[in-house]
C-alpha positions as a printed NumPy array, in Angstrom:
array([[  0.   ,   0.   ,   0.   ],
       [  1.276,   3.43 ,  -0.852],
       [  1.399,   6.283,   1.641],
       [ -1.577,   7.957,  -0.068],
       [ -3.626,   4.729,   0.098],
       [ -2.817,   4.315,   3.816],
       [ -3.821,   7.932,   4.54 ],
       [ -7.052,   7.51 ,   2.578],
       [ -7.783,   4.273,   4.438],
       [ -7.187,   6.   ,   7.789],
       [ -9.498,   8.858,   6.839],
       [-12.331,   6.48 ,   5.951],
       [-12.037,   3.887,   8.699],
       [-10.903,   5.617,  11.843],
       [-11.65 ,   8.603,  13.981],
       [ -8.759,  10.947,  14.597],
       [-10.804,  12.938,  17.089],
       [-12.678,  11.219,  19.856],
       [-15.601,  13.033,  21.484],
       [-16.266,  11.058,  24.657],
       [-19.713,  11.277,  26.225],
       [-19.81 ,  14.065,  28.821],
       [-22.682,  14.261,  31.297],
       [-21.807,  17.85 ,  32.202],
       [-22.717,  19.325,  28.834],
       [-25.933,  19.659,  26.868],
       [-25.942,  18.028,  23.453],
       [-27.465,  19.77 ,  20.437],
       [-27.99 ,  18.479,  16.889],
       [-24.63 ,  19.782,  15.609],
       [-22.475,  18.414,  18.451],
       [-20.128,  15.53 ,  17.72 ],
       [-20.256,  12.36 ,  19.803],
       [-18.139,   9.207,  19.66 ],
       [-19.98 ,   5.986,  20.422],
       [-18.651,   2.461,  20.619],
       [-21.163,  -0.219,  19.683],
       [-21.163,  -3.642,  18.013],
       [-19.993,  -1.997,  14.766],
       [-16.925,  -0.404,  16.388],
       [-16.099,   3.171,  17.355],
       [-17.698,   5.934,  15.356],
       [-17.938,   9.718,  15.633],
       [-20.988,  11.462,  14.201],
       [-23.016,  14.597,  14.749],
       [-26.016,  14.036,  17.013],
       [-28.322,  14.628,  14.034],
       [-26.536,  11.809,  12.181],
       [-26.797,   9.464,  15.18 ],
       [-30.542,  10.148,  15.311],
       [-30.857,   9.341,  11.631],
       [-28.477,   6.367,  11.381],
       [-28.564,   4.675,  14.79 ],
       [-30.931,   6.16 ,  17.369],
       [-30.7  ,   2.979,  19.488],
       [-26.964,   3.312,  20.08 ],
       [-27.398,   6.996,  20.79 ],
       [-30.158,   6.378,  23.338],
       [-28.244,   3.573,  25.05 ],
       [-25.225,   5.871,  25.35 ],
       [-27.443,   8.738,  26.537],
       [-28.869,   6.561,  29.296],
       [-25.561,   4.953,  30.29 ],
       [-23.717,   8.266,  30.618],
       [-26.758,  10.298,  31.749],
       [-26.258,  12.705,  28.862],
       [-28.278,  15.893,  28.78 ],
       [-29.828,  16.72 ,  25.421],
       [-31.716,  19.718,  24.081],
       [-35.494,  19.536,  23.76 ],
       [-35.16 ,  19.319,  19.996],
       [-32.791,  16.346,  20.239],
       [-35.018,  14.643,  22.81 ],
       [-38.204,  15.039,  20.737],
       [-36.475,  13.757,  17.604],
       [-35.043,  10.802,  19.528],
       [-38.412,   9.875,  21.002],
       [-40.028,  10.185,  17.57 ],
       [-37.41 ,   7.94 ,  15.935],
       [-37.574,   5.313,  18.69 ],
       [-41.374,   5.277,  18.837],
       [-41.692,   4.914,  15.052],
       [-38.828,   2.529,  14.285],
       [-38.125,   0.646,  17.525],
       [-41.45 ,   0.339,  19.413],
       [-40.4  ,  -2.631,  21.579],
       [-37.226,  -0.91 ,  22.724],
       [-39.16 ,   2.311,  23.324],
       [-41.792,   0.516,  25.435],
       [-39.151,  -1.34 ,  27.422],
       [-37.12 ,   1.825,  27.98 ],
       [-40.157,   3.674,  29.317],
       [-41.177,   0.916,  31.709],
       [-43.758,   2.22 ,  34.177],
       [-43.398,   5.733,  32.758],
       [-45.391,   4.646,  29.704],
       [-48.704,   6.419,  29.28 ],
       [-51.702,   4.096,  29.076],
       [-55.411,   4.397,  28.456],
       [-57.177,   3.549,  31.699],
       [-60.826,   3.473,  32.718],
       [-61.781,   6.604,  34.643],
       [-59.198,   8.857,  32.983],
       [-59.963,  11.178,  30.076],
       [-56.448,  11.038,  28.671],
       [-53.532,   8.588,  28.886],
       [-51.984,   8.393,  32.347],
       [-48.537,   7.22 ,  33.439],
       [-48.672,   3.586,  34.481],
       [-46.57 ,   4.342,  37.566],
       [-49.392,   6.461,  39.014],
       [-51.802,   3.537,  38.833],
       [-49.134,   1.074,  39.947],
       [-48.568,   3.073,  43.138],
       [-52.049,   4.404,  43.897],
       [-54.361,   1.651,  42.611],
       [-52.349,  -1.582,  42.592],
       [-55.344,  -3.947,  42.406],
       [-56.959,  -2.12 ,  39.486],
       [-53.599,  -1.769,  37.76 ],
       [-52.903,  -5.483,  38.279],
       [-56.223,  -6.427,  36.671],
       [-55.456,  -4.152,  33.713],
       [-51.863,  -5.363,  33.426],
       [-52.902,  -9.032,  33.335],
       [-54.85 ,  -8.237,  30.147],
       [-52.259,  -5.824,  28.703],
       [-48.839,  -7.198,  29.63 ],
       [-47.383,  -6.167,  26.265],
       [-48.276,  -2.506,  26.872],
       [-46.068,  -1.891,  29.912],
       [-42.731,  -3.477,  30.69 ],
       [-42.017,  -4.027,  34.388],
       [-38.825,  -5.331,  35.934],
       [-39.003,  -8.499,  38.002],
       [-38.658,  -6.4  ,  41.152],
       [-41.571,  -4.155,  40.122],
       [-43.757,  -7.186,  39.37 ],
       [-42.996,  -8.811,  42.72 ],
       [-43.808,  -5.557,  44.554],
       [-47.081,  -5.318,  42.646],
       [-48.003,  -8.929,  43.408],
       [-47.28 ,  -8.383,  47.106],
       [-49.387,  -5.197,  47.185],
       [-52.291,  -6.988,  45.519],
       [-51.959,  -9.9  ,  47.947],
       [-51.924,  -7.509,  50.934],
       [-55.145,  -5.878,  49.713],
       [-56.762,  -9.154,  50.686],
       [-58.478,  -9.756,  47.388],
       [-58.117, -13.22 ,  45.995],
       [-57.41 , -12.113,  42.419],
       [-53.713, -12.908,  42.191],
       [-53.138, -15.55 ,  39.536],
       [-51.533, -18.846,  40.525],
       [-48.404, -18.179,  38.418],
       [-47.934, -14.821,  40.17 ],
       [-48.444, -16.367,  43.613],
       [-45.688, -18.837,  42.793],
       [-43.342, -15.985,  41.938],
       [-43.702, -14.589,  45.456],
       [-43.761, -18.04 ,  47.119],
       [-47.334, -17.721,  48.36 ],
       [-48.53 , -20.994,  46.944]])
């Protein structure tokens, strides 16, 4: 390989400048960010990350607790909701907004989880694909429902908390 070919190869395949994630700054569309994922290390503008790989950007944002502008956040949410609905649902967890009887507009699942565990449990049993809960959150919910004294807890859920 000639010197020119090596330099061209370096320009195309590597990043000379690394822009490490920094939780103390606010990221805007034009800022550069270096992310390492399964495809290697890559530096792109935030707008490019949102277009090319919003999943890697969001995972990095969460891991490093990155602050982003409202514009970046709204674009990220839009991209994830449209193109990666399962990831988006799982990332939201109990912060997902759900349609619930008695409410005129969607309400955060966490409100119902905390304030109306029995009603939320009944809803969740029919809509488990709508809200993702961690194992810990499910066990807490099952225990709350059991403590309410109503015999509505399903056998499989009783087994999870060793009450059967």
